[in-house]
C-alpha positions in Angstrom: 0.0 0.0 0.0 1.3 3.5 -0.8 2.1 6.0 1.9 -0.3 9.0 2.1 2.3 11.1 0.3 2.8 8.7 -2.7 0.2 8.0 -5.4 -0.9 4.4 -5.3 -0.7 2.5 -8.6 -3.9 2.1 -10.5 -6.0 -1.0 -9.8 -6.2 -3.9 -12.2 -8.9 -2.2 -14.2 -6.4 0.5 -15.1 -3.2 -1.5 -14.9 -0.3 -0.7 -12.5 2.2 2.0 -13.2 5.3 0.2 -14.6 7.6 2.4 -12.6 6.2 1.0 -9.4 7.9 -2.4 -10.2 11.6 -2.8 -9.8 11.7 -4.2 -13.3 8.7 -3.3 -15.5 9.2 -6.4 -17.7 8.6 -8.6 -14.6 5.1 -7.0 -14.1 2.2 -9.3 -15.2 0.2 -6.2 -16.1 0.6 -3.9 -19.1 1.7 -0.3 -18.6 -0.8 2.3 -17.6 -2.6 4.1 -20.3 -1.4 7.6 -21.4 -4.4 9.1 -19.6 -3.5 7.5 -16.3 0.2 8.3 -16.8 -0.7 12.0 -17.2 -2.9 11.9 -14.1 -0.2 10.1 -12.1 2.3 12.9 -13.2 -0.1 15.5 -11.7 -0.5 13.5 -8.5 3.3 13.3 -8.3 3.5 17.1 -8.7 1.1 17.4 -5.7 3.3 15.1 -3.7 6.4 17.0 -4.6 4.8 20.4 -4.2 5.8 21.1 -7.8 3.2 23.3 -9.6 4.7 22.6 -13.0 4.5 18.9 -12.3 0.9 19.3 -11.4 0.2 21.1 -14.6 2.2 18.7 -16.8 -0.8 16.4 -17.1 -3.3 19.2 -17.9 -4.4 20.9 -21.0 -3.6 24.6 -21.0 -7.4 25.4 -21.1 -8.2 22.8 -18.3 -11.3 23.4 -16.1 -10.5 22.9 -12.5 -13.8 22.3 -10.6 -14.4 22.3 -6.8 -17.7 22.2 -5.0 -19.5 25.6 -4.7 -19.9 24.8 -1.0 -16.3 25.7 -0.6 -16.8 29.3 -1.8 -16.8 30.6 1.7 -13.1 29.9 1.9 -12.3 30.9 -1.7 -11.9 27.2 -2.7 -15.1 26.7 -4.6 -16.2 27.0 -8.2 -14.4 26.6 -11.5 -10.9 27.8 -12.3 -9.8 28.0 -15.9 -6.5 27.2 -17.4 -3.0 26.8 -15.8 -3.2 30.4 -14.5 -6.5 29.7 -12.7 -5.0 26.6 -11.1 -1.9 28.5 -10.0 -4.1 31.2 -8.4 -6.2 28.5 -6.7 -3.1 26.7 -5.3 -1.5 30.0 -4.1 -4.7 30.6 -2.1 -4.9 27.2 -0.4 -2.1 27.9 2.2 -4.2 30.8 3.5 -7.0 28.3 4.4 -5.2 25.0 5.1 -2.0 24.1 6.9 -1.3 21.2 4.6 -2.7 18.4 2.4 -1.5 15.1 1.1 -3.3 13.1 -1.5 -3.5 9.3 -1.6 -5.2 8.2 -4.8 -6.2 4.5 -4.4 -8.2 3.3 -7.3 -8.3 4.4 -11.0 -11.2 3.5 -13.2 -10.9 4.4 -16.9 -13.6 4.4 -19.5 -12.9 6.1 -22.8 -11.9 9.7 -22.2 -12.9 9.6 -18.5 -10.8 8.5 -15.5 -12.4 8.4 -12.0 -10.0 8.3 -9.1 -11.0 7.3 -5.6 -8.7 8.2 -2.7 -8.1 9.9 0.6 -6.5 13.2 1.5 -4.8 14.0 4.8 -5.7 17.6 5.5 -4.3 19.8 8.3 -6.1 22.9 9.4 -4.2 26.2 10.1 -4.6 25.3 13.8 -2.9 21.9 13.4 -6.0 19.6 13.4 -5.6 16.8 11.0 -8.2 14.6 9.4 -8.3 12.0 6.6 -11.1 12.7 4.2 -12.3 10.7 1.1 -12.3 12.2 -2.4 -13.4 11.3 -5.9 -11.6 13.0 -8.8 -13.4 12.9 -12.1 -10.9 13.6 -14.9 -11.9 14.2 -18.6 -9.0 13.6 -20.9 -8.1 14.6 -24.5 -4.9 13.6 -26.2 -3.3 12.5 -22.9 -4.0 15.8 -21.1 -6.8 16.6 -18.6 -9.3 19.1 -20.0 -11.4 18.9 -16.8 -10.8 17.8 -13.2 -13.7 17.8 -10.8 -12.9 17.3 -7.1 -15.9 15.7 -5.3 -15.8 15.5 -1.5 -17.8 16.0 1.8 -17.8 19.8 2.1 -19.4 19.6 5.6 -16.4 17.5 6.9 -14.0 19.9 5.2 -15.7 23.0 6.7 -15.5 21.3 10.2 -11.8 20.7 9.7 -11.0 24.2 8.5 -12.9 25.7 11.4 -11.3 23.4 14.0 
């Protein structure tokens, strides 16, 4: 099992990332699809706190969507393009003390990839909680054109305010 700071390889439906095996030729599963590889690159960017790494798997005109219920904290709504994502990510530390993503399961169908995972979130006051997420990715030519973050906004509000 991957640590909370490391993306887990995709499940059998999506095929493991060959770089997770010491010798990819020893792996019984084929390499991950280009779509999943792009998404894994973005998750690695989050892990490494590398904004350019995050954006590497995203189309320049990507839609970055978070629940409207997070608007109270400036974390809701749709951000457009790499500039919108950079602005969003620059705002996050004013609301949260930290966050680590742990994607667990990848399901791919056509141009859609749905990722189930958890995130370890720390409030500005130091309270930490592990919260579930679902990321719905829409892909085109190996780049994300839309990423929608779906999660329990009530639990997130409680953590932020704790």
